[in-house]
C-alpha positions, 0 to 999 in steps of 0.5 A: 088577257088573250093568249094564243098557242099553235102547234104542229106535229112535224112528221104529220105535217111533212109527209105523214108515213113517208116523213124522214125518220128524224121528224117522227115525234117532233113538235113545233110550238108558237105561243103569244101571251098577253096578245094585246098587251093589256094591263088592269087600270087601278086608281085610288080616290085621289086618282093616283095608281097605288105602288103595288098596282103599277103596271110593271108590278102586275105584269112585268113581261107584257106581251111575250112570244115563245117558240119551242121544239120538242122531240120524243124518242 
C-alpha cells in the first residue's frame, strides 16, 4: 500500500515575512491513502475467498483523498 502526503506552510509560501497576518500559522495538507487502490488477494484451497478476507472487509474505504487546513493562534 502506498500513501502520499503533502503540506505547505502558507505564510512561508505566499510572502514569507511580508505575508498577510491571517496567513501566519496556517498550513494546508493534501493526502491520498492507498494511492493505487491495492488490496491483498486471499484464496483458500478451493479457490474461493473466505468471508473475513473479502476486499470490502479488509479495506472498506479503498483509495481515500483528504484535504485539511490548520491555523495556529
